[in-house]
N, C-alpha and C positions, 0 to 999 in steps of 0.2 A: 092775406088777400093780395098784397103787392107781389109776393112771390108767385102766386098762382097766375096772376095777370101777366107777369114777366114770362113765365113758361109758355102760356098760351100765345103771347105775342111772338115768342121765339119760334114756335111751331109754325105760325103764319109766315114769319119771315123766311124760314127755310123751305117749307113745302107748299104754301098756298099764297105766295107773295103776289098781290095784285099789281105791283109796279114793274116787275120784270120776272123773267123765268127762273125764279128761285135760285138754285145752286149755280147758275151761270154767273152770278154777280156776288154771292155771299159765301164766305168760307164756313163750312160746317164746324170745323175744329175751332176756329177763332171765335165764332159766335157762341158755340157751346161753352167754351172756356170763359168768355167775358160776360155772358148774359145768363145762361141757364145754370151753370154750376154755382155761381154766387147766389142765385135765387133759391136753389135747393138747400145750400148751406144756411142761408138766412132763415128759411122755413124751419129747418131742424133746430137751429139755435134759438129761434123765437120760442119754441115750445120748451126748450131747456132753460130759457131765461139767461142765456150767456151773452152779456153785453159786449164783451171784448170781441167775440167772433162776429157779432152783428155788425160792429164797426168795421171789422176786416172785410166782410162781404160787401158792405157799402162802398168802401174805398176800392175794392177789387173791381167792382162793376162800374165805378164812377166814370172812367174815360170813355168807354164805349156807350154808356147810357147818355152822357152829356152830348156826345157826338150825335146820337140819334135824336136827342131833344131839339137839335137845330135843324133837323130835316122836316120837310112838310109831310103830311099824311099821318097814318095811324101809328107809325113807329116812333113818333115823338112821345108816345106813352111810356117808352122805356125810360126816358128821363123823369117822367112823373113818378113812375114806380120807384126809381132810385131815390127821389126826394121822400117818398113814403118810407123807404128803408131808414133814412136819416131820422125822420119823425118818430118811427118806432123805437129806434135806438135812444133818442132823447127822452121819450116818454118812459122807457124802461129805466133809464138812469134817474129820472125824477122820482119814480115810485120806489126805488131801492134806497 
């Protein structure tokens, strides 16, 4: 769920951003690398129950997600989904 929300938010950030004209302010490559790719990796590894890579994807997306958490508006949800990554990792470790 967190990965899906992150990817949906990334699409909104890049192509339908209500706060500014999309690509005039946001780098596609940086946001893809720091938000969307860790989300896809997290989704895949969650199905594979690979805790180490879940932690890596959490740490990978941490700086950009926490920056977004401090912004007003819908994009603060990037930080919330990042916290959900950590929660999923901890729950996986607890059940193993």
